[in-house]
C-alpha positions as protocol buffer text, in pm:
chain_id: "A"
residue {
  index: 1
  type: MET
  ca { x: 20379 y: 14975 z: -682 }
}
residue {
  index: 2
  type: ARG
  ca { x: 20170 y: 14714 z: -559 }
}
residue {
  index: 3
  type: LYS
  ca { x: 20187 y: 14793 z: -210 }
}
residue {
  index: 4
  type: LEU
  ca { x: 20036 y: 15174 z: -331 }
}
residue {
  index: 5
  type: ILE
  ca { x: 19757 y: 15021 z: -507 }
}
residue {
  index: 6
  type: THR
  ca { x: 19665 y: 14838 z: -171 }
}
residue {
  index: 7
  type: ILE
  ca { x: 19671 y: 15127 z: 10 }
}
residue {
  index: 8
  type: VAL
  ca { x: 19454 y: 15337 z: -235 }
}
residue {
  index: 9
  type: VAL
  ca { x: 19202 y: 15054 z: -286 }
}
residue {
  index: 10
  type: ALA
  ca { x: 19207 y: 15049 z: 127 }
}
residue {
  index: 11
  type: ILE
  ca { x: 19133 y: 15398 z: 133 }
}
residue {
  index: 12
  type: PHE
  ca { x: 18878 y: 15414 z: -126 }
}
residue {
  index: 13
  type: LEU
  ca { x: 18692 y: 15082 z: 42 }
}
residue {
  index: 14
  type: THR
  ca { x: 18713 y: 15254 z: 365 }
}
residue {
  index: 15
  type: ILE
  ca { x: 18556 y: 15595 z: 239 }
}
residue {
  index: 16
  type: ASP
  ca { x: 18291 y: 15402 z: 50 }
}
residue {
  index: 17
  type: VAL
  ca { x: 18198 y: 15193 z: 344 }
}
residue {
  index: 18
  type: TYR
  ca { x: 18174 y: 15474 z: 598 }
}
residue {
  index: 19
  type: ALA
  ca { x: 18026 y: 15744 z: 375 }
}
residue {
  index: 20
  type: GLY
  ca { x: 17756 y: 15499 z: 266 }
}
residue {
  index: 21
  type: PRO
  ca { x: 17398 y: 15497 z: 301 }
}
residue {
  index: 22
  type: ALA
  ca { x: 17278 y: 15388 z: 641 }
}
residue {
  index: 23
  type: SER
  ca { x: 17189 y: 15025 z: 756 }
}
residue {
  index: 24
  type: GLN
  ca { x: 16838 y: 14930 z: 802 }
}
residue {
  index: 25
  type: GLU
  ca { x: 16952 y: 14799 z: 1121 }
}
residue {
  index: 26
  type: SER
  ca { x: 17108 y: 15153 z: 1242 }
}
residue {
  index: 27
  type: VAL
  ca { x: 16773 y: 15329 z: 1111 }
}
residue {
  index: 28
  type: GLU
  ca { x: 16561 y: 15100 z: 1313 }
}
residue {
  index: 29
  type: ALA
  ca { x: 16795 y: 15138 z: 1656 }
}
residue {
  index: 30
  type: LEU
  ca { x: 16778 y: 15528 z: 1561 }
}
residue {
  index: 31
  type: LEU
  ca { x: 16360 y: 15492 z: 1554 }
}
residue {
  index: 32
  type: GLU
  ca { x: 16380 y: 15297 z: 1865 }
}
residue {
  index: 33
  type: VAL
  ca { x: 16595 y: 15493 z: 2084 }
}
residue {
  index: 34
  type: THR
  ca { x: 16381 y: 15818 z: 1970 }
}
residue {
  index: 35
  type: LYS
  ca { x: 16082 y: 15655 z: 2062 }
}
residue {
  index: 36
  type: ALA
  ca { x: 15908 y: 15732 z: 1739 }
}
residue {
  index: 37
  type: GLU
  ca { x: 15638 y: 15483 z: 1789 }
}
residue {
  index: 38
  type: ALA
  ca { x: 15543 y: 15673 z: 2106 }
}
residue {
  index: 39
  type: LEU
  ca { x: 15556 y: 15986 z: 1986 }
}
residue {
  index: 40
  type: MET
  ca { x: 15336 y: 15908 z: 1684 }
}
residue {
  index: 41
  type: GLY
  ca { x: 15110 y: 15769 z: 1955 }
}
residue {
  index: 42
  type: SER
  ca { x: 15080 y: 16090 z: 2159 }
}
residue {
  index: 43
  type: MET
  ca { x: 15049 y: 16281 z: 1830 }
}
residue {
  index: 44
  type: TYR
  ca { x: 14701 y: 16080 z: 1819 }
}
residue {
  index: 45
  type: GLY
  ca { x: 14603 y: 16221 z: 2155 }
}
residue {
  index: 46
  type: SER
  ca { x: 14677 y: 16571 z: 2039 }
}
residue {
  index: 47
  type: MET
  ca { x: 14472 y: 16547 z: 1728 }
}
residue {
  index: 48
  type: GLU
  ca { x: 14157 y: 16409 z: 1905 }
}
residue {
  index: 49
  type: GLN
  ca { x: 14210 y: 16679 z: 2158 }
}
residue {
  index: 50
  type: MET
  ca { x: 14234 y: 16956 z: 1902 }
}
residue {
  index: 51
  type: MET
  ca { x: 13914 y: 16808 z: 1688 }
}
residue {
  index: 52
  type: ARG
  ca { x: 13728 y: 16807 z: 2020 }
}
residue {
  index: 53
  type: GLN
  ca { x: 13828 y: 17189 z: 2089 }
}
residue {
  index: 54
  type: GLY
  ca { x: 13754 y: 17266 z: 1725 }
}
residue {
  index: 55
  type: MET
  ca { x: 13425 y: 17069 z: 1708 }
}
residue {
  index: 56
  type: GLN
  ca { x: 13304 y: 17287 z: 2016 }
}
residue {
  index: 57
  type: GLN
  ca { x: 13420 y: 17617 z: 1857 }
}
residue {
  index: 58
  type: ALA
  ca { x: 13201 y: 17563 z: 1581 }
}
residue {
  index: 59
  type: VAL
  ca { x: 12899 y: 17507 z: 1775 }
}
residue {
  index: 60
  type: LYS
  ca { x: 12962 y: 17774 z: 2019 }
}
residue {
  index: 61
  type: GLY
  ca { x: 12649 y: 17934 z: 2120 }
}
residue {
  index: 62
  type: LYS
  ca { x: 12436 y: 17729 z: 1961 }
}
residue {
  index: 63
  type: THR
  ca { x: 12177 y: 17516 z: 2150 }
}
residue {
  index: 64
  type: LEU
  ca { x: 12225 y: 17135 z: 2091 }
}
residue {
  index: 65
  type: SER
  ca { x: 11994 y: 16861 z: 2148 }
}
residue {
  index: 66
  type: SER
  ca { x: 12113 y: 16566 z: 2387 }
}
residue {
  index: 67
  type: GLU
  ca { x: 12133 y: 16364 z: 2065 }
}
residue {
  index: 68
  type: GLN
  ca { x: 12313 y: 16602 z: 1849 }
}
residue {
  index: 69
  type: GLN
  ca { x: 12553 y: 16656 z: 2145 }
}
residue {
  index: 70
  type: ARG
  ca { x: 12626 y: 16273 z: 2168 }
}
residue {
  index: 71
  type: ILE
  ca { x: 12683 y: 16231 z: 1844 }
}
residue {
  index: 72
  type: LEU
  ca { x: 12931 y: 16534 z: 1806 }
}
residue {
  index: 73
  type: ASP
  ca { x: 13089 y: 16375 z: 2104 }
}
residue {
  index: 74
  type: THR
  ca { x: 13169 y: 16060 z: 1921 }
}
residue {
  index: 75
  type: VAL
  ca { x: 13297 y: 16197 z: 1585 }
}
residue {
  index: 76
  type: PRO
  ca { x: 13670 y: 16289 z: 1739 }
}
residue {
  index: 77
  type: ALA
  ca { x: 13727 y: 15920 z: 1876 }
}
residue {
  index: 78
  type: LYS
  ca { x: 13584 y: 15755 z: 1547 }
}
residue {
  index: 79
  type: PHE
  ca { x: 13826 y: 15987 z: 1342 }
}
residue {
  index: 80
  type: ILE
  ca { x: 14113 y: 15917 z: 1520 }
}
residue {
  index: 81
  type: ALA
  ca { x: 14027 y: 15526 z: 1527 }
}
residue {
  index: 82
  type: VAL
  ca { x: 14024 y: 15555 z: 1158 }
}
residue {
  index: 83
  type: VAL
  ca { x: 14371 y: 15719 z: 1161 }
}
residue {
  index: 84
  type: ARG
  ca { x: 14524 y: 15481 z: 1366 }
}
residue {
  index: 85
  type: GLU
  ca { x: 14382 y: 15194 z: 1178 }
}
residue {
  index: 86
  type: GLU
  ca { x: 14528 y: 15382 z: 851 }
}
residue {
  index: 87
  type: LEU
  ca { x: 14836 y: 15517 z: 976 }
}
residue {
  index: 88
  type: ASN
  ca { x: 14928 y: 15291 z: 1232 }
}
residue {
  index: 89
  type: TRP
  ca { x: 15324 y: 15233 z: 1323 }
}
residue {
  index: 90
  type: GLU
  ca { x: 15368 y: 14866 z: 1128 }
}
residue {
  index: 91
  type: LYS
  ca { x: 15224 y: 15087 z: 818 }
}
residue {
  index: 92
  type: LEU
  ca { x: 15456 y: 15361 z: 843 }
}
residue {
  index: 93
  type: LYS
  ca { x: 15819 y: 15241 z: 999 }
}
residue {
  index: 94
  type: PRO
  ca { x: 15874 y: 15062 z: 665 }
}
residue {
  index: 95
  type: MET
  ca { x: 15862 y: 15434 z: 479 }
}
residue {
  index: 96
  type: HIS
  ca { x: 16008 y: 15630 z: 791 }
}
residue {
  index: 97
  type: VAL
  ca { x: 16321 y: 15346 z: 756 }
}
residue {
  index: 98
  type: GLN
  ca { x: 16334 y: 15389 z: 380 }
}
residue {
  index: 99
  type: LEU
  ca { x: 16330 y: 15777 z: 397 }
}
residue {
  index: 100
  type: TYR
  ca { x: 16560 y: 15781 z: 692 }
}
residue {
  index: 101
  type: ARG
  ca { x: 16780 y: 15589 z: 456 }
}
residue {
  index: 102
  type: ASP
  ca { x: 16770 y: 15770 z: 169 }
}
residue {
  index: 103
  type: THR
  ca { x: 16834 y: 16107 z: 369 }
}
residue {
  index: 104
  type: PHE
  ca { x: 17124 y: 16026 z: 604 }
}
residue {
  index: 105
  type: GLU
  ca { x: 17462 y: 15840 z: 553 }
}
residue {
  index: 106
  type: GLN
  ca { x: 17553 y: 15563 z: 803 }
}
residue {
  index: 107
  type: GLU
  ca { x: 17813 y: 15809 z: 982 }
}
residue {
  index: 108
  type: GLU
  ca { x: 17527 y: 16062 z: 1050 }
}
residue {
  index: 109
  type: ILE
  ca { x: 17288 y: 15789 z: 1166 }
}
residue {
  index: 110
  type: ASP
  ca { x: 17576 y: 15670 z: 1421 }
}
residue {
  index: 111
  type: GLY
  ca { x: 17625 y: 16037 z: 1518 }
}
residue {
  index: 112
  type: LEU
  ca { x: 17239 y: 16063 z: 1571 }
}
residue {
  index: 113
  type: LEU
  ca { x: 17285 y: 15762 z: 1761 }
}
residue {
  index: 114
  type: ALA
  ca { x: 17554 y: 15856 z: 1972 }
}
residue {
  index: 115
  type: PHE
  ca { x: 17343 y: 16203 z: 2077 }
}
residue {
  index: 116
  type: TYR
  ca { x: 16993 y: 16028 z: 2131 }
}
residue {
  index: 117
  type: ARG
  ca { x: 17177 y: 15746 z: 2367 }
}
residue {
  index: 118
  type: SER
  ca { x: 17337 y: 16034 z: 2544 }
}
residue {
  index: 119
  type: PRO
  ca { x: 17154 y: 16168 z: 2875 }
}
residue {
  index: 120
  type: ALA
  ca { x: 17096 y: 16503 z: 2672 }
}
residue {
  index: 121
  type: GLY
  ca { x: 16951 y: 16314 z: 2372 }
}
residue {
  index: 122
  type: GLN
  ca { x: 16714 y: 16096 z: 2620 }
}
residue {
  index: 123
  type: ALA
  ca { x: 16603 y: 16466 z: 2801 }
}
residue {
  index: 124
  type: PHE
  ca { x: 16524 y: 16575 z: 2446 }
}
residue {
  index: 125
  type: VAL
  ca { x: 16350 y: 16245 z: 2358 }
}
residue {
  index: 126
  type: ASN
  ca { x: 16142 y: 16256 z: 2656 }
}
residue {
  index: 127
  type: LYS
  ca { x: 16061 y: 16634 z: 2680 }
}
residue {
  index: 128
  type: MET
  ca { x: 15964 y: 16641 z: 2297 }
}
residue {
  index: 129
  type: PRO
  ca { x: 15601 y: 16547 z: 2324 }
}
residue {
  index: 130
  type: LEU
  ca { x: 15521 y: 16827 z: 2602 }
}
residue {
  index: 131
  type: VAL
  ca { x: 15686 y: 17088 z: 2365 }
}
residue {
  index: 132
  type: MET
  ca { x: 15479 y: 16944 z: 2076 }
}
residue {
  index: 133
  type: GLN
  ca { x: 15164 y: 16949 z: 2278 }
}
residue {
  index: 134
  type: LYS
  ca { x: 15260 y: 17321 z: 2380 }
}
residue {
  index: 135
  type: ALA
  ca { x: 15346 y: 17416 z: 2039 }
}
residue {
  index: 136
  type: MET
  ca { x: 15027 y: 17286 z: 1876 }
}
residue {
  index: 137
  type: ALA
  ca { x: 14836 y: 17472 z: 2175 }
}
residue {
  index: 138
  type: MET
  ca { x: 15011 y: 17790 z: 2086 }
}
residue {
  index: 139
  type: GLY
  ca { x: 14950 y: 17752 z: 1733 }
}
residue {
  index: 140
  type: GLN
  ca { x: 14610 y: 17691 z: 1792 }
}
residue {
  index: 141
  type: SER
  ca { x: 14540 y: 18011 z: 1980 }
}
residue {
  index: 142
  type: GLN
  ca { x: 14720 y: 18190 z: 1726 }
}
residue {
  index: 143
  type: MET
  ca { x: 14491 y: 18045 z: 1445 }
}
residue {
  index: 144
  type: GLN
  ca { x: 14173 y: 18199 z: 1647 }
}
residue {
  index: 145
  type: ALA
  ca { x: 14313 y: 18536 z: 1582 }
}
residue {
  index: 146
  type: VAL
  ca { x: 14395 y: 18458 z: 1212 }
}
residue {
  index: 147
  type: ILE
  ca { x: 14088 y: 18263 z: 1123 }
}
residue {
  index: 148
  type: PRO
  ca { x: 13844 y: 18586 z: 1103 }
}
residue {
  index: 149
  type: LYS
  ca { x: 14103 y: 18773 z: 895 }
}
residue {
  index: 150
  type: MET
  ca { x: 14152 y: 18503 z: 675 }
}
residue {
  index: 151
  type: MET
  ca { x: 13768 y: 18460 z: 628 }
}
residue {
  index: 152
  type: ALA
  ca { x: 13691 y: 18811 z: 581 }
}
residue {
  index: 153
  type: ALA
  ca { x: 13972 y: 18843 z: 308 }
}
residue {
  index: 154
  type: ILE
  ca { x: 13792 y: 18526 z: 111 }
}
residue {
  index: 155
  type: GLN
  ca { x: 13425 y: 18689 z: 161 }
}
residue {
  index: 156
  type: SER
  ca { x: 13610 y: 19032 z: 21 }
}
residue {
  index: 157
  type: ALA
  ca { x: 13736 y: 18850 z: -292 }
}
residue {
  index: 158
  type: ILE
  ca { x: 13425 y: 18670 z: -342 }
}
residue {
  index: 159
  type: ALA
  ca { x: 13235 y: 18984 z: -318 }
}
residue {
  index: 160
  type: GLU
  ca { x: 13511 y: 19162 z: -569 }
}
residue {
  index: 161
  type: ALA
  ca { x: 13467 y: 18844 z: -796 }
}
residue {
  index: 162
  type: LYS
  ca { x: 13107 y: 18901 z: -779 }
}
residue {
  index: 163
  type: VAL
  ca { x: 13062 y: 18524 z: -740 }
}
residue {
  index: 164
  type: SER
  ca { x: 12724 y: 18462 z: -590 }
}
residue {
  index: 165
  type: ASN
  ca { x: 12588 y: 18128 z: -445 }
}
């Protein structure tokens, strides 16, 4: 009987440890192997580029003085500087670690680490910034067609509601 109890306790301890929450160390290793910090840095560059393009679209066809153009040219860099300061990796990493720990079991993190440490996983990590950049460009071009339709729908609704300025 004592042997049976020992076996049952051992099984429960093994299951509990194996299916337990992910450790901080393993999550940090996953964030490192997936180059999460570098990916965030590349997103800042993409955001700045998109902002520049958006601002160019907003003033398209308008004549700007050199001073107006100079001011508009500085806005994206200033915006990204604020984003980098307020949303830097040192501030975001603890939140990411906690999010992963709350979401994944240790066994899942171990599986993800095995994948991302593999050649296929590293190819995925290394190519993902390019995939994201292309996806953002595709989304932006799609939005160019959608925005006029959205604006027309909004103007129609405002007119129908008889809202005046």
